[in-house]
C-alpha positions in Angstrom: 99.4 77.5 90.1 96.0 78.4 88.7 95.4 82.2 88.5 92.0 83.9 88.6 91.3 87.6 88.6 88.7 89.6 90.6 86.7 92.2 88.7 88.4 94.9 90.7 91.8 93.7 89.6 90.7 93.7 86.0 89.5 97.3 86.2 92.6 98.5 87.9 94.9 96.6 85.4 93.0 98.2 82.5 94.1 101.6 83.7 97.8 100.8 83.9 100.4 102.2 81.5 101.2 99.8 78.6 104.7 99.0 79.9 103.4 98.1 83.3 100.7 95.9 81.7 103.4 94.0 79.8 105.4 93.5 82.9 102.3 92.4 84.8 101.6 89.7 82.2 105.2 88.5 82.5 105.2 88.4 86.3 101.9 86.7 86.6 103.0 84.1 84.1 106.1 83.6 86.1 104.0 83.3 89.2 101.7 80.7 87.6 104.8 78.6 86.8 106.7 79.1 90.0 104.8 81.0 92.8 107.9 81.1 95.0 110.3 82.5 92.4 112.7 84.9 94.2 112.2 87.5 91.4 108.6 88.0 92.5 109.6 88.9 96.1 106.5 87.3 97.5 105.6 88.4 101.0 102.6 88.2 103.3 100.6 91.4 104.1 99.1 92.9 107.2 96.2 95.3 107.7 94.2 96.1 105.5 95.2 93.0 103.4 95.6 90.5 106.2 95.8 87.0 104.9 96.9 88.2 101.4 100.2 88.2 99.7 102.0 90.6 97.4 104.3 90.2 94.4 106.5 92.8 92.7 105.5 93.8 89.2 108.0 96.7 88.8 110.0 98.6 91.3 106.9 100.5 92.5 103.9 98.4 91.3 102.6 95.5 93.3 99.9 92.9 92.7 98.0 91.5 95.7 96.5 88.0 95.8 94.7 85.6 98.1 95.1 81.8 98.1 91.7 80.2 97.4 93.2 76.7 97.8 96.5 75.0 97.4 96.3 75.3 93.6 94.5 78.6 93.0 95.4 82.3 93.6 92.9 85.1 93.3 94.5 88.4 92.3 92.4 91.2 93.9 94.4 94.5 93.6 97.2 96.1 91.6 98.8 99.5 91.8 101.7 101.5 93.1 103.0 101.0 96.6 101.5 104.4 97.7 98.1 103.6 96.0 97.8 100.3 97.8 99.1 101.1 101.2 97.6 104.5 102.0 
């Protein structure tokens, strides 16, 4: 799977603690190799992210992406569960 990042995602990711950044790189690399890997706990989302999907980065951090086409995922948001789903 090809992975691209929205500017918003890049700004949010830059503010993450270093350990979370490292885990993010690991999880997105795993996603690129196998988007349906059970460790990622991929699930579809509802309002306000209808049509998007989420993967687990850590126990509390999530990354949200949209499918651009069958081969490309656009990551749009990253943050804690409470930051993303207010």
